[in-house]
N, C-alpha and C positions, 0 to 999 in steps of 0.2 A: 504494500500500500504506500503510495507516495505521501510526501509531507502535506501536499494540498488535500489529498483525500483524508488523511488522519485528522487534520484540522477541521475539515468540513464535517466529518463524522462526530468529532467531539462537540462542535457547536450544535449540531442537530440533536445529539443526545441530551445536551444541557437544556435545551429549550423544549425538546419533545418529550423527554421521559422514555421509559421502557416501551410504551405502546405506540411510539411515534411512527414506526414503519407500518404497523397495522392500519392506523388512521390514514396515512398517506395513500396506501393502496386502495382503501375504501373510497376516499374522496375522488381520486383520479382514475381508479380502475373500474368502478362500477359503471357499466354502460347505461345510457338513457338520457333523458332531457335535463337540462340545467336551467336555472333562472337567468343566467347571463352567459354571453359569449366570452370566453376567457381572453379574447383579443380586444374586447371592448374596454373603455376607460376603467371600469371597476376592476377588471382583471389585471390591467396594466399597473394600476396603483397598488392593489393588494398583493401583487406578485413581485414587488420590487423590494430591494434591501433597504430603501428609505423608510419602510414601515418600522424598522427598529427605532429610528429617530421619532417618527410620527407617533408611535405607541407611547413612548415616554412623554412626549409633549402632551398627549391627550390625558394621560394620568395626572400630570401636574395641573393642567387647566381645569379638569373636572373637579379637583378638590375645592375649588372656589365656591361651589354651591353648597350652602350649609346642610340642606336636606340630603343631597346626594352623598356628601362626605360622611354625615352622621350614619346613614344607612350602611355605607361601606365599613365604617369603624365598628358599628354594633353587630353587624351580621356577616362579616367577612373574616377570613383567616389570613389576610395578606401579611400580617406581622410574622407569621410562622411558616407560610407557604406561598411566598411571592411568586416563585416559579410555577407553582401549580395554577395560580390565578392567570398567569401569563399564558400557560398552555390552554386553559379553558377558553380564554378570550380569542386566542389565535385559532383554535379549533372552530369556534363559531364563525369567525371571519372566513376561514377556509371553506367550510361546508356551505355557507350561504353564497359564497362567491363562485366556487369551483365545483361543488358537489352535486350529486343527483338531486332533483327537485324534491323527492320524497324525504331524503336525508336533511335537506335544508329546512323543509317544513317541520320535521321532527325536532330539529335543533331550536327553531323559533318557539315551538310549543313548550319545550323543556325550559327555556329561559322564562317564558311567561308564567309557568307554574312556580318557578323559584320566586319571581317578583311578587306573586300573589301572597307569599308567606312573609315578605319583608315589610314590616310595619314598625312604627315607633313614635316617639314624641321628642321634639327638639327641646333644648334647654328653656325656651320661652313658652313651652306648653303647646306649640303648634304640632299637630299630628302630621306624620308623613307616611306615604306608601310608595314602594318602589315601582308599582304599576301605575302611578299617577302619570297621565299623558304629558303633562307639563314637565315633570321631572325627567321622564324618558326623553323628551325633546332636548333638554340640556345635555344629557349624556351623548345623545346622537350628534348634535351640532358640534360639540367639543371634539368628538372623535373625528368627524368628517373634516372639520376645519384643520385639525392637526395632521391627518393623513395627507391631505391635499397640500398643505404648506410644506411638509417635509418632502413630498414628492417633487414639487416644483423646484426645490433647491438641491436635493440630493438624489432624485430619481434618475435612472438611466435615460428615460424618455419622457421629459416633461410634456404636459398636455397643453394644447392651444386652448383658446377660450371656449370653443365649441366642446372640446373634450372635457374641460373642467365642469362646464354646465351639465354635460351628460353624466359625469361621475356623481355630481351632487344628486341628480335625478335618480340614478340607479340606486344609490345608497338609501334614498328616501323610500324606495320600494320595500326594502328590508325593514326600515324603521316603521312603516305603516303596519306591517305584519306584527311587529313587536308592541304596537299600541300607540305610536305617535300619531296624532290626529292630522296634522298639516305640516309635514316636513318640508323644508325648502327644496326647490327644484332647480335653482341656478346658483352660481357662485355669488352673485350680488345679493340674492335672498339669504344665502348662508351668512354673509357678513352682517346683513341687517338683523338677522335673528340673534347672532352672537351679541351684537350691540344692545338689543332689547333686553337681554338677560342681565346686563351689567348692574342695574340697581339692586338686584337680588344677591349679587356675589360679594363674598367677604371671606377672609381667611380666619377660620375658627381654629381652636386648639387641635381639633381632629385633623384639619387640613395641614397645619404646620407639622404635626406628627407624621402624617403620611408623606409629606415632602422629604422629611428627614430619612425615612425608610427608603424611598425611591432614590434619593441622591447620595446618601451617606452609608446606608446599611444594606446594600444588595447582598443576596445569599450566594456570593461568588468567592472563588479563591483569590488569594493575593495576586497571583499571576494574571488573572482575568480582569481585575479591577481597573487597571489603567485604560484598557480598551473600552470598558463600560463607561468610565469617566468621560471619555471623548464623546460617546453617544449621548450621555446626559448633557454635556456642555452644548452639543449641537441642538438638542431638544430645547434647552433653556434659551439658547440664542434665537429660536424661532417664536418664543412666546411674546405676546404683545407687551409693550412697555408697562401698561397699567397693571399687569399681573405681578410685576417683580417685587415691589415693596410689600404688598400684603403677604406674599409667600416667602419673603426674606431671601429673594434670589437676586444675584447681581445684575446690573445693566451696564454692559461695557460695549457700546455700539461699535467702536473701531475694531476692537479685538474680535468681536462676534462676526464682523463682516470679512475679516482677514484670516487670522490664525485659526479661530474655531471652525470656520467654513472649510478651510484647507484640511484641517484634521478630520472633520466630519466627512468630507468627500473621500479622503483616504480610507477612513474606517468602513464606510459603506461599500466602497470599491473592493476592499479586502474581503469583506463578507461575501460579495458576489463571487470573488475569485476562489475562495476556499470551499464553497458549497459545490455540490455535484455538478459537473459541467453540463451545460444545456438547461439548467434550472436556476431561477432566481432564488437567492437566499431567503428573502422574506416569504416567498411562497413555500419553501421548505419549512420555515418556522411555522407558517400557518398550517401546513399539512400536519406538522408534528403535534399540534394541539390535540 
């Protein structure tokens, strides 16, 4: 086995877990209809190594909604099984983007059943439910905005305006099935929707704790942490300026446009290189879930 193959296998197993090959075979090997053409914008974005950066950005951005972050803090095991949560999320993205339509529908139904059980009360006495369409919309737009932002900077094939609009529309199809009532269908609508949420956003103690886990306490070996740090820096560098102070993250515009982007480009390019030839690394990561 070559050095490239060994590195690719190690990265795949780290993010996929022991059942990664089985899930990969099911997602891509089962014949039949899919929700989306893998050559369409959603397949291009979700099959690119830039998803490593986009996923981290999404996690950081999502923490700013108090109800969403409280639900994660009270009902999630991210503190003890961060890689497991990553695998679950990447599996959902892989199945709904690339998998057989029956498997995609089953994945959506499973997530909806989980959301129905996630309820609680915020510190101010306001009740929350994970299946609240408004809360689901925030999670959705934060993810889509992050995946698209990362792809445009670090993706191998950035999308033109028509492609970006189509990507937003395609992801909205999945969001509707999850319970979002009126997801955005263009890039401009996506930006407006993010802006409309800003009055609700703030950094709670739950948010700041989550940021510390994502940025400073990844469940990785000492050897792997420098590379992870580059991906985190790239993700932070793509966050809007207004998110930095609440989340206690730095804003270094010159460094972010030069050093961080150069390192981020090198990191995502290396991920593509080490994964199995002919397949994009983020797609491998998604398959692994």
